[in-house]
ROKEMI-640405 format. One record per residue (C-alpha): x, y, z. Coordinates in nm, 4 decimals. Last residue first. Layout:
% ROKEMI-640405
+----------+----------+----------+
:     east :    north :       up :
+----------+----------+----------+
:        X :        Y :        Z :
...
+----------+----------+----------+
% end
This chain:
% ROKEMI-640405
+----------+----------+----------+
:     east :    north :       up :
+----------+----------+----------+
:   2.4476 :  -0.0902 :  -4.8415 :
:   2.7988 :   0.0996 :  -4.8900 :
:   2.8258 :   0.3166 :  -4.5690 :
:   2.7665 :   0.6639 :  -4.5773 :
:   3.1529 :   0.9504 :  -4.6131 :
:   3.2541 :   1.0310 :  -4.2549 :
:   3.2176 :   1.3834 :  -4.1345 :
:   3.3776 :   1.4372 :  -3.8507 :
:   3.4011 :   1.6593 :  -3.5477 :
:   3.2380 :   1.4369 :  -3.3690 :
:   3.3141 :   1.0801 :  -3.4218 :
:   3.0755 :   0.8440 :  -3.2356 :
:   2.7603 :   1.0514 :  -3.2574 :
:   2.8389 :   1.1001 :  -3.6608 :
:   2.8609 :   0.6790 :  -3.6994 :
:   2.5563 :   0.6369 :  -3.5261 :
:   2.3443 :   0.8887 :  -3.7384 :
:   2.5283 :   0.7706 :  -4.0562 :
:   2.4576 :   0.4271 :  -3.9477 :
:   2.0532 :   0.5506 :  -3.8477 :
:   1.9936 :   0.6338 :  -4.2138 :
:   2.1399 :   0.3297 :  -4.3976 :
:   1.9578 :   0.0296 :  -4.1958 :
:   1.6497 :   0.2600 :  -4.2346 :
:   1.7020 :   0.2632 :  -4.5793 :
:   1.8037 :  -0.0955 :  -4.6452 :
:   1.5334 :  -0.2510 :  -4.4369 :
:   1.2487 :  -0.1533 :  -4.7406 :
:   1.4886 :  -0.4173 :  -4.9411 :
:   1.3045 :  -0.6714 :  -4.7464 :
:   0.9197 :  -0.5583 :  -4.9115 :
:   0.6522 :  -0.6772 :  -4.7063 :
:   0.3434 :  -0.7651 :  -4.8279 :
:   0.3368 :  -1.1518 :  -4.7882 :
:   0.6906 :  -1.2972 :  -4.7628 :
:   0.6116 :  -1.5935 :  -4.5697 :
:   0.8381 :  -1.8434 :  -4.4329 :
:   1.0307 :  -1.5547 :  -4.1521 :
:   0.6407 :  -1.4054 :  -4.0312 :
:   0.6727 :  -1.0922 :  -3.9285 :
:   0.3642 :  -0.9637 :  -4.1954 :
:   0.1687 :  -1.3070 :  -4.1355 :
:   0.1483 :  -1.3135 :  -3.7976 :
:   0.0515 :  -0.9365 :  -3.8142 :
:   0.0468 :  -0.7761 :  -3.4544 :
:  -0.2129 :  -0.4530 :  -3.4153 :
:  -0.4402 :  -0.6375 :  -3.1969 :
:  -0.7657 :  -0.5212 :  -3.1215 :
:  -1.0016 :  -0.8486 :  -3.1442 :
:  -0.6673 :  -0.9188 :  -2.9110 :
:  -0.5470 :  -1.2423 :  -2.7770 :
:  -0.2721 :  -1.3051 :  -2.5606 :
:   0.0038 :  -1.6547 :  -2.4641 :
:   0.1763 :  -1.7330 :  -2.2139 :
:   0.2548 :  -1.4842 :  -1.9670 :
:   0.4717 :  -1.5897 :  -1.6771 :
:   0.3577 :  -1.4398 :  -1.3161 :
:   0.6765 :  -1.5588 :  -1.0383 :
:   0.6774 :  -1.6249 :  -0.6729 :
:   0.6775 :  -2.0182 :  -0.7060 :
:   0.4404 :  -2.0480 :  -0.9437 :
:   0.1378 :  -1.7549 :  -1.1087 :
:   0.0468 :  -1.8928 :  -1.4953 :
:  -0.0479 :  -1.7058 :  -1.7790 :
:  -0.3251 :  -1.6322 :  -2.0075 :
:  -0.4204 :  -1.2698 :  -2.1429 :
:  -0.7167 :  -1.1887 :  -2.2977 :
:  -0.8466 :  -0.8883 :  -2.5522 :
:  -0.8742 :  -0.4763 :  -2.4880 :
:  -0.6202 :  -0.2798 :  -2.5075 :
:  -0.7723 :   0.0218 :  -2.7696 :
:  -0.9410 :   0.2862 :  -2.5653 :
:  -0.6594 :   0.2663 :  -2.3117 :
:  -0.5110 :   0.6493 :  -2.4317 :
:  -0.8290 :   0.7926 :  -2.3280 :
:  -0.8068 :   0.7048 :  -2.0061 :
:  -0.4110 :   0.7477 :  -2.0121 :
:  -0.4541 :   1.1212 :  -2.1022 :
:  -0.8218 :   1.1445 :  -1.8233 :
:  -0.5267 :   1.0118 :  -1.5761 :
:  -0.2829 :   1.2765 :  -1.6738 :
:  -0.5235 :   1.5539 :  -1.6735 :
:  -0.6737 :   1.4742 :  -1.2998 :
:  -0.3026 :   1.4553 :  -1.1837 :
:  -0.1861 :   1.8028 :  -1.2962 :
:  -0.5597 :   1.9167 :  -1.1967 :
:  -0.4768 :   1.7928 :  -0.8300 :
:  -0.6692 :   1.5990 :  -0.6632 :
:  -0.4498 :   1.2623 :  -0.6588 :
:  -0.1670 :   1.4684 :  -0.5577 :
:  -0.0245 :   1.2904 :  -0.2495 :
:   0.2982 :   1.2496 :  -0.3655 :
:   0.3307 :   0.8511 :  -0.4645 :
:   0.0060 :   0.9255 :  -0.6804 :
:   0.2121 :   1.2137 :  -0.8254 :
:   0.4755 :   1.0104 :  -0.8895 :
:   0.2993 :   0.7216 :  -1.0452 :
:   0.1072 :   0.9426 :  -1.2922 :
:   0.4667 :   1.1299 :  -1.4011 :
:   0.5794 :   0.7270 :  -1.4772 :
:   0.2502 :   0.6542 :  -1.6236 :
:   0.2616 :   0.9529 :  -1.8374 :
:   0.5921 :   0.8851 :  -1.9378 :
:   0.4841 :   0.5519 :  -2.0968 :
:   0.1676 :   0.6805 :  -2.1747 :
:   0.4204 :   0.8982 :  -2.4760 :
:   0.6333 :   0.5693 :  -2.5603 :
:   0.2255 :   0.3691 :  -2.5800 :
:   0.1100 :   0.6683 :  -2.8268 :
:   0.4187 :   0.5998 :  -3.0604 :
:   0.4454 :   0.2620 :  -3.0353 :
:   0.0580 :   0.2282 :  -3.1395 :
:  -0.1532 :  -0.0307 :  -2.8301 :
:  -0.2760 :  -0.3031 :  -2.8978 :
:   0.0229 :  -0.6313 :  -2.7814 :
:   0.2059 :  -0.3607 :  -2.6271 :
:  -0.1249 :  -0.3448 :  -2.3985 :
:  -0.2157 :  -0.6893 :  -2.3268 :
:   0.1413 :  -0.7829 :  -2.2429 :
:   0.1505 :  -0.4538 :  -1.9330 :
:  -0.2220 :  -0.5338 :  -1.8420 :
:  -0.1347 :  -0.9079 :  -1.7499 :
:   0.2542 :  -0.7797 :  -1.5914 :
:   0.0690 :  -0.4878 :  -1.4118 :
:  -0.2219 :  -0.7437 :  -1.3267 :
:  -0.0334 :  -0.9989 :  -1.1491 :
:   0.1734 :  -0.7622 :  -0.9810 :
:  -0.1811 :  -0.6069 :  -0.8196 :
:  -0.3225 :  -0.9726 :  -0.7107 :
:  -0.0020 :  -1.0661 :  -0.4912 :
:   0.0754 :  -0.6861 :  -0.3825 :
:   0.3207 :  -0.7943 :  -0.0912 :
:   0.5956 :  -0.4802 :   0.0588 :
:   0.8461 :  -0.4420 :   0.2468 :
:   1.0138 :  -0.0936 :   0.3074 :
:   1.2969 :   0.0904 :   0.3739 :
:   1.2967 :   0.5197 :   0.4163 :
:   1.4473 :   0.7501 :   0.2259 :
:   1.4343 :   1.1090 :   0.3453 :
:   1.2971 :   1.4183 :   0.1527 :
:   0.9401 :   1.4706 :   0.2923 :
:   0.8278 :   1.2570 :  -0.0708 :
:   1.0076 :   0.9346 :   0.0523 :
:   1.2596 :   0.8205 :  -0.1458 :
:   1.2282 :   0.4168 :  -0.1587 :
:   1.4279 :   0.1521 :  -0.0030 :
:   1.3080 :  -0.1933 :  -0.1349 :
:   1.1856 :  -0.5518 :   0.0088 :
:   0.9371 :  -0.6502 :  -0.2508 :
:   0.7120 :  -1.0137 :  -0.2770 :
:   0.4496 :  -0.9657 :  -0.5075 :
:   0.4294 :  -1.3825 :  -0.5676 :
:   0.4173 :  -1.6058 :  -0.3094 :
:   0.2353 :  -1.8883 :  -0.5218 :
:  -0.1061 :  -1.9116 :  -0.2728 :
:  -0.0551 :  -1.5201 :  -0.2751 :
:  -0.0708 :  -1.5212 :  -0.6198 :
:  -0.4181 :  -1.7024 :  -0.6677 :
:  -0.5735 :  -1.4929 :  -0.3463 :
:  -0.5018 :  -1.1821 :  -0.4761 :
:  -0.5856 :  -1.3012 :  -0.7891 :
:  -0.9149 :  -1.3942 :  -0.6329 :
:  -0.9883 :  -1.0884 :  -0.4488 :
:  -0.9276 :  -0.8272 :  -0.7240 :
:  -1.1920 :  -1.0292 :  -0.9942 :
:  -1.4655 :  -1.0433 :  -0.6835 :
:  -1.3772 :  -0.6287 :  -0.6135 :
:  -1.3629 :  -0.5279 :  -1.0301 :
:  -1.6990 :  -0.8207 :  -1.0937 :
:  -1.6672 :  -1.1235 :  -1.3499 :
:  -1.4648 :  -1.3752 :  -1.1663 :
:  -1.4413 :  -1.7077 :  -1.3308 :
:  -1.3676 :  -2.0694 :  -1.2346 :
:  -1.3237 :  -2.3778 :  -1.4927 :
:  -1.1450 :  -2.5284 :  -1.2969 :
:  -0.7780 :  -2.5726 :  -1.5806 :
:  -0.8014 :  -2.2469 :  -1.6983 :
:  -0.8868 :  -2.0174 :  -1.3961 :
:  -1.0549 :  -1.7541 :  -1.5331 :
:  -1.0576 :  -1.3464 :  -1.4700 :
:  -1.2634 :  -1.1339 :  -1.5971 :
:  -1.3608 :  -0.7782 :  -1.6822 :
:  -0.9348 :  -0.6396 :  -1.6270 :
:  -0.9018 :  -0.2858 :  -1.7272 :
:  -0.7309 :  -0.1145 :  -2.0190 :
:  -1.0219 :  -0.0240 :  -2.2111 :
:  -1.1280 :  -0.4158 :  -2.1960 :
:  -0.9538 :  -0.6347 :  -2.0484 :
:  -0.9880 :  -1.0520 :  -2.0202 :
:  -0.7139 :  -1.2619 :  -1.7704 :
:  -0.6904 :  -1.5763 :  -1.8202 :
:  -0.4953 :  -1.7808 :  -1.5692 :
:  -0.3060 :  -2.1186 :  -1.5074 :
:  -0.2098 :  -2.2568 :  -1.1517 :
:   0.1568 :  -2.3797 :  -1.1306 :
:   0.2243 :  -2.7057 :  -1.0303 :
:   0.4540 :  -2.7326 :  -0.6771 :
:   0.2523 :  -2.5527 :  -0.4817 :
:   0.4398 :  -2.3088 :  -0.3100 :
:   0.6200 :  -2.3467 :   0.0283 :
:   0.9876 :  -2.2578 :  -0.1229 :
:   0.7581 :  -1.9071 :  -0.2572 :
:   0.7445 :  -1.8287 :   0.0847 :
:   0.3449 :  -1.7686 :   0.1257 :
:   0.1632 :  -1.4409 :   0.0497 :
:  -0.0620 :  -1.2100 :   0.2228 :
:   0.0766 :  -1.2475 :   0.6429 :
:   0.4645 :  -1.1973 :   0.5633 :
:   0.6251 :  -1.1275 :   0.8676 :
:   0.6572 :  -1.4616 :   0.9651 :
:   0.9976 :  -1.5538 :   0.7875 :
:   1.2010 :  -1.2579 :   0.9605 :
:   1.2588 :  -0.9886 :   0.7125 :
:   1.6239 :  -0.9546 :   0.6825 :
:   1.8640 :  -0.7121 :   0.8262 :
:   2.0487 :  -0.5030 :   0.5559 :
:   1.8197 :  -0.1777 :   0.6031 :
:   1.8203 :  -0.1329 :   0.9728 :
:   1.5072 :  -0.0143 :   0.9719 :
:   1.2819 :  -0.3510 :   0.9327 :
:   1.3888 :  -0.3795 :   1.3512 :
:   1.1357 :  -0.1349 :   1.3991 :
:   0.9396 :   0.0853 :   1.1036 :
:   0.8333 :  -0.0440 :   0.7825 :
:   0.5869 :  -0.3447 :   0.6548 :
:   0.2980 :  -0.2840 :   0.4065 :
:   0.0221 :  -0.5004 :   0.3226 :
:  -0.1053 :  -0.4859 :  -0.0452 :
:  -0.4231 :  -0.3825 :  -0.2929 :
:  -0.6748 :  -0.5221 :  -0.0517 :
:  -0.5551 :  -0.3370 :   0.2589 :
:  -0.3134 :  -0.3721 :   0.5037 :
:  -0.0206 :  -0.1314 :   0.6701 :
:   0.2156 :  -0.2831 :   0.9310 :
:   0.4239 :  -0.1735 :   1.1972 :
:   0.7151 :  -0.3738 :   1.3119 :
:   0.8317 :  -0.5219 :   1.6487 :
:   0.5075 :  -0.6565 :   1.6160 :
:   0.3319 :  -0.5461 :   1.9383 :
:   0.2597 :  -0.8620 :   2.2326 :
:  -0.0706 :  -0.9751 :   2.3051 :
:  -0.3027 :  -0.8078 :   2.4790 :
:  -0.3169 :  -0.5045 :   2.3135 :
:  -0.4776 :  -0.1997 :   2.5310 :
:  -0.8391 :  -0.1396 :   2.6418 :
:  -0.8530 :   0.2642 :   2.7249 :
:  -0.9439 :   0.3192 :   3.0339 :
:  -0.8017 :   0.6799 :   3.0639 :
:  -0.5558 :   0.5852 :   3.2788 :
:  -0.4409 :   0.2571 :   3.1152 :
:  -0.4888 :   0.4411 :   2.8422 :
:  -0.1977 :   0.6884 :   2.9144 :
:   0.0586 :   0.4811 :   3.0506 :
:   0.0477 :   0.2549 :   2.7122 :
:   0.0798 :   0.6116 :   2.5048 :
:   0.3434 :   0.7043 :   2.7614 :
:   0.5281 :   0.3070 :   2.6756 :
:   0.4654 :   0.3259 :   2.2856 :
:   0.7159 :   0.6221 :   2.2824 :
:   0.6646 :   1.0402 :   2.3046 :
:   0.3916 :   1.0985 :   2.3834 :
:   0.3431 :   1.4142 :   2.5823 :
:   0.6271 :   1.6044 :   2.3638 :
:   0.4376 :   1.4805 :   2.1123 :
:   0.0853 :   1.6145 :   2.1833 :
:   0.1911 :   1.9519 :   2.3289 :
:   0.4530 :   1.9489 :   2.0249 :
:   0.1365 :   1.9386 :   1.7500 :
:   0.2717 :   1.7555 :   1.4458 :
:   0.1559 :   1.4067 :   1.5957 :
:  -0.1506 :   1.5356 :   1.6881 :
:  -0.2146 :   1.6434 :   1.3354 :
:  -0.5836 :   1.8397 :   1.3358 :
:  -0.6929 :   2.0046 :   1.0232 :
:  -0.9420 :   2.2608 :   0.9219 :
:  -1.1648 :   2.2281 :   0.6599 :
:  -1.2558 :   2.5322 :   0.4770 :
:  -1.1083 :   2.3925 :   0.1099 :
:  -1.3206 :   2.0285 :   0.1932 :
:  -1.2106 :   1.8506 :  -0.1560 :
:  -0.9122 :   1.9584 :  -0.2463 :
:  -0.7907 :   2.0188 :   0.1639 :
:  -0.8756 :   1.6877 :   0.2143 :
:  -0.7234 :   1.5085 :  -0.0334 :
:  -0.3679 :   1.7567 :   0.0355 :
:  -0.4109 :   1.6562 :   0.4035 :
:  -0.4713 :   1.2359 :   0.3808 :
:  -0.1452 :   1.2591 :   0.1278 :
:   0.0533 :   1.4694 :   0.2643 :
:  -0.0080 :   1.2757 :   0.6277 :
:   0.0844 :   0.9633 :   0.4886 :
:   0.3837 :   1.0572 :   0.3290 :
:   0.5549 :   0.9873 :   0.6453 :
:   0.7733 :   1.1969 :   0.9211 :
:   0.4921 :   1.3671 :   1.0472 :
:   0.3168 :   1.0418 :   1.1831 :
:   0.0041 :   0.9784 :   1.0960 :
:  -0.3177 :   0.9593 :   1.3350 :
:  -0.5991 :   1.1635 :   1.1821 :
:  -0.7902 :   1.5047 :   1.2022 :
:  -1.1031 :   1.6478 :   1.0153 :
:  -1.2140 :   1.9857 :   1.1129 :
:  -1.5194 :   2.2199 :   1.1026 :
:  -1.7664 :   1.9083 :   1.1242 :
:  -2.1196 :   1.9732 :   0.9454 :
:  -2.2196 :   1.6279 :   0.9982 :
:  -2.2814 :   1.5321 :   0.6003 :
:  -1.9710 :   1.8047 :   0.4920 :
:  -1.7327 :   1.6187 :   0.7642 :
:  -1.8498 :   1.2830 :   0.6586 :
:  -1.7980 :   1.3649 :   0.2467 :
:  -1.4621 :   1.4704 :   0.4181 :
:  -1.3737 :   1.1561 :   0.5440 :
:  -1.5176 :   0.9524 :   0.2196 :
:  -1.2195 :   1.1182 :   0.0486 :
:  -0.9590 :   1.0488 :   0.2604 :
:  -0.9872 :   0.6883 :   0.2918 :
:  -0.9987 :   0.6748 :  -0.1228 :
:  -0.7029 :   0.9245 :  -0.1746 :
:  -0.5564 :   0.7020 :   0.0628 :
:  -0.5421 :   0.3442 :  -0.0598 :
:  -0.3936 :   0.4227 :  -0.3848 :
:  -0.0544 :   0.5815 :  -0.1184 :
:  -0.0596 :   0.2709 :   0.0507 :
:  -0.1071 :   0.0446 :  -0.2540 :
:   0.1401 :   0.2221 :  -0.4819 :
:   0.3167 :  -0.0351 :  -0.6595 :
:   0.6631 :  -0.0096 :  -0.5561 :
:   0.9503 :  -0.1570 :  -0.8085 :
:   1.0885 :   0.0277 :  -1.0857 :
:   1.0779 :   0.3829 :  -0.8704 :
:   0.7343 :   0.3616 :  -0.8069 :
:   0.5150 :   0.1665 :  -1.0782 :
:   0.1836 :   0.3093 :  -1.2804 :
:   0.1146 :   0.0325 :  -1.5325 :
:  -0.0961 :   0.3465 :  -1.5793 :
:  -0.4028 :   0.1036 :  -1.6615 :
:  -0.3991 :  -0.0661 :  -1.3337 :
:  -0.3280 :   0.2437 :  -1.1445 :
:  -0.6607 :   0.3474 :  -1.2661 :
:  -0.8120 :   0.0740 :  -1.1826 :
:  -0.7124 :   0.0660 :  -0.8052 :
:  -0.8362 :   0.3814 :  -0.7675 :
:  -1.2267 :   0.4241 :  -0.9017 :
:  -1.3238 :   0.0272 :  -0.9730 :
:  -1.0750 :  -0.0919 :  -0.6817 :
:  -1.1837 :   0.1213 :  -0.4030 :
:  -1.5147 :   0.1788 :  -0.4787 :
:  -1.6228 :  -0.2115 :  -0.3899 :
:  -1.2939 :  -0.2048 :  -0.1467 :
:  -1.5209 :   0.1206 :   0.0531 :
:  -1.7442 :  -0.0585 :   0.3122 :
:  -1.7583 :   0.2493 :   0.5867 :
:  -1.7752 :   0.2396 :   0.9384 :
:  -1.9103 :   0.5641 :   1.0756 :
:  -1.9059 :   0.5790 :   1.5046 :
:  -2.1173 :   0.8941 :   1.6242 :
:  -2.0413 :   1.1034 :   1.9599 :
:  -1.7223 :   0.8934 :   2.0504 :
:  -1.7342 :   0.8297 :   2.3916 :
:  -1.4483 :   0.5915 :   2.3888 :
:  -1.7270 :   0.3217 :   2.4789 :
:  -1.8445 :   0.4225 :   2.1391 :
:  -1.4764 :   0.3284 :   1.9874 :
:  -1.3948 :   0.0302 :   2.1349 :
:  -1.7563 :  -0.0470 :   2.0704 :
:  -1.7006 :   0.0185 :   1.6976 :
:  -1.3780 :  -0.1388 :   1.6737 :
:  -1.5024 :  -0.4818 :   1.7995 :
:  -1.7984 :  -0.4312 :   1.5304 :
:  -1.5329 :  -0.3712 :   1.2219 :
:  -1.3466 :  -0.6771 :   1.3613 :
:  -1.0368 :  -0.6455 :   1.1028 :
:  -0.8554 :  -0.7520 :   0.8076 :
:  -0.7963 :  -0.5310 :   0.5441 :
:  -1.0068 :  -0.4717 :   0.2480 :
:  -1.0569 :  -0.1098 :   0.2241 :
:  -1.3264 :  -0.0964 :   0.4967 :
:  -1.3218 :   0.3112 :   0.6448 :
:  -1.3223 :   0.3596 :   0.9768 :
:  -1.4572 :   0.7283 :   1.0745 :
:  -1.5262 :   0.8140 :   1.4200 :
:  -1.6988 :   1.1906 :   1.5067 :
:  -1.5232 :   1.3683 :   1.7927 :
:  -1.7502 :   1.6093 :   1.9930 :
:  -1.3763 :   1.8711 :   2.0800 :
:  -1.3019 :   2.0065 :   2.4338 :
:  -0.9289 :   1.9656 :   2.4331 :
:  -0.9924 :   1.6511 :   2.6615 :
:  -1.2545 :   1.4510 :   2.3401 :
:  -0.9331 :   1.5614 :   2.1822 :
:  -0.6999 :   1.3032 :   2.3904 :
:  -1.0211 :   1.0578 :   2.4312 :
:  -1.0181 :   0.9828 :   2.0471 :
:  -0.6036 :   1.0310 :   2.0233 :
:  -0.5510 :   0.7825 :   2.2361 :
:  -0.7406 :   0.5592 :   2.0075 :
:  -0.5924 :   0.6788 :   1.7220 :
:  -0.2806 :   0.5243 :   1.8832 :
:  -0.3412 :   0.2511 :   2.0430 :
:  -0.5593 :   0.0493 :   1.7424 :
:  -0.9595 :   0.1155 :   1.6335 :
:  -0.8233 :   0.2749 :   1.3262 :
:  -0.9680 :   0.5594 :   1.3386 :
:  -0.9648 :   0.8946 :   1.0525 :
:  -1.1265 :   1.1195 :   1.3469 :
:  -1.4127 :   1.3712 :   1.2164 :
:  -1.3681 :   1.6819 :   1.4115 :
:  -1.6952 :   1.8809 :   1.5791 :
:  -1.6808 :   2.2388 :   1.7934 :
:  -1.8111 :   2.1868 :   2.1125 :
:  -1.9990 :   2.5213 :   2.1715 :
:  -1.8048 :   2.6949 :   2.3644 :
:  -1.4273 :   2.4789 :   2.2871 :
:  -1.2827 :   2.3694 :   2.5853 :
:  -0.8605 :   2.5580 :   2.6250 :
:  -0.6508 :   2.3201 :   2.5641 :
:  -0.4879 :   2.5051 :   2.3343 :
:  -0.3948 :   2.3649 :   1.9739 :
+----------+----------+----------+
% end
């Protein structure tokens, strides 16, 4: 992108955080001749939104949009992830990944509403977020043009490090942080907080004790558990009740916020992993996902209780595929839409209540009940014969024993084992 002024000025909608990077990007875009509309999404992070709005206005933003997306974030993005039991590389519950299509969707809606030809973001050129934001933008607004400053040589050669950004801010009257910056980067939303970069880039180094903001250290958590009952319908929670206190929540946002509170109190949902980024490098990330971790375990339990075995095998594969697509930024791809539809169909009978306790960093399932249970207590009982003929097991054992022997002795055909 050249530094020439655009006549008439083109309008760009900037995904704005109020921090140093995006504040500098705002002023830099204005220097480049753009009219800048800033957009800040409230997806549950702790933020002074009024201060951010005043800051953007003082830096010359043409308009400022502060959008409360918390309810739709839970209902339209987190809930489908819960239904899918979405987990990336066996451990990561995708808190950042699932937020990006929600944020970018509203950015595109604003761009269309305001007649903006451009959108911009502050994602780095080494991370996954640039892909997640931009694929969403192109899916929903194919004609849009994207300005990614951290991929533009004129920008990243000018701002090599934080010192350059601070000097630019001072020169242009951009308020700079008065407190020391933490030696790591952080991304927070209703689903989780992620920590990476800085001192955490050494995969051997331990996370400092003061890093975690969403969860208590399990060692310092209460010495007695909290017992919760979560009710599901079609694979999503519709009510959570504290069994001892009788307190309950029944709207999506309230349910998830309460589970965050309970999980955070007991230090639930901390992980420290090295993951494979879509762009082709490994990165170390530390995550805390209290409410999401509770729901992952509770949903898994009620699903296995109510879902046909063969359907669930297929659904498990779809869940893995969905998690990969979500991580890679493919939420609005036709294949991801198809997989979400299939997973949603699989959840029609996932209904019932799960009781669990949260205690010292762990989630313990205590019991479950469902009007659509496929569990037959009489059939499985060791004390009641019921309609099951034990001889039925003989054929099952014989068939599999022959198969096992053949697999272990290639080229030989042993006699069928006797019963």
